[in-house]
Every structure is written in C-alpha cells, then in structure tokens.
MITI-953706 format. One record per residue (C-alpha): residue in three letters; x, y, z. Coordinates in steps of 0.05 Angstrom, whole numbers, padded with zeros to 5 digits, always signed. Layout:
<recs>
ALAXYZ...
</recs>
This chain:
<recs>
MET+00000+00000+00000ASN+00030+00067-00019THR+00040+00126+00027TYR-00017+00166-00001PHE-00069+00113+00017LEU-00040+00102+00086ASN-00041+00177+00100HIS-00113+00180+00075LEU-00133+00123+00121ARG-00100+00157+00180GLU-00137+00221+00165LEU-00204+00184+00161GLU-00188+00150+00227SER-00171+00216+00260GLU-00235+00248+00236SER-00276+00189+00262ILE-00243+00194+00330TYR-00257+00268+00332VAL-00331+00256+00317ILE-00337+00202+00370ARG-00307+00248+00423GLU-00353+00305+00402VAL-00414+00259+00408PHE-00393+00240+00478ALA-00382+00313+00497GLN-00447+00340+00468PHE-00500+00287+00479ASP-00530+00259+00543ASN-00536+00185+00529PRO-00493+00162+00471ALA-00487+00088+00457ILE-00458+00041+00404LEU-00507-00006+00371PHE-00467-00071+00368SER-00489-00127+00321GLY-00423-00163+00318GLY-00416-00146+00244LYS-00358-00111+00211ASP-00386-00041+00217SER-00401-00044+00291ILE-00334-00078+00305VAL-00297-00022+00270LEU-00338+00031+00306THR-00324-00002+00373HIS-00250-00005+00357LEU-00250+00070+00339ALA-00287+00085+00405ARG-00234+00046+00442LYS-00179+00087+00408SER-00218+00151+00423PHE-00215+00142+00498HIS-00151+00101+00507PRO-00123+00087+00559GLY-00192+00094+00592LYS-00253+00053+00578ILE-00308+00070+00528PRO-00353+00115+00570PHE-00418+00092+00540PRO-00452+00025+00532LEU-00454-00024+00475VAL-00526-00040+00457HIS-00540-00109+00428ILE-00608-00131+00406ASP-00613-00207+00409THR-00660-00225+00352GLY-00649-00299+00364HIS-00619-00305+00294ASN-00546-00292+00313PHE-00492-00344+00301PRO-00467-00373+00367GLU-00397-00349+00348THR-00424-00277+00345MET-00450-00283+00416VAL-00385-00312+00441TYR-00346-00257+00408ARG-00393-00204+00436ASP-00384-00230+00506TRP-00309-00235+00499LEU-00304-00164+00471VAL-00347-00134+00526GLN-00302-00167+00578GLU-00238-00147+00542LEU-00260-00074+00538GLY-00291-00072+00607ALA-00351-00044+00571ARG-00423-00042+00593LEU-00471-00084+00551VAL-00544-00064+00547
</recs>
C-alpha cells in the first residue's frame, strides 16, 4: 500500500475519533449499537482508540434477535469483557 493511501486512512481515522469524542461531549446518552458485524466492530475499535487508555464511557447496545450465530454471541461477550464495557 502506498504512502498516499496510508495517509488518507490515518486522516479518516482521526476524523472518526474526533466525531466520537464530540458525540460524547455534546449528547446525554450516547451508545454504540453492536451487532457483531464488521461495521459495529470497526466503530467499537474506533471508540476504544478515542478514549484510550480509559474505557469506552458509553454502553454497547446489542439486540438479540435470536438469529445470531453462536460465534457472534461468544465474540460479543469476549469483547465486552476485554474492553470492560457495559452491555445493554
């Protein structure tokens, strides 16, 4: 991967972290909707980076539809424990 693309990815990551911090600062009850899919995993990772070395200061919300793969539930539980996050 060339330098241009890496710099662009770093810029996108920095902007995302800025937005996450602004949401936390400006809104009363932010939360991350966590399905266990790629998008919510990336968002959770960005939130982790946003508040490192502290914990993510808002909960992960998971709606159990009963149609999740067992591996998704195991990963969700592991991630919540790993992050010290609150699961709602």
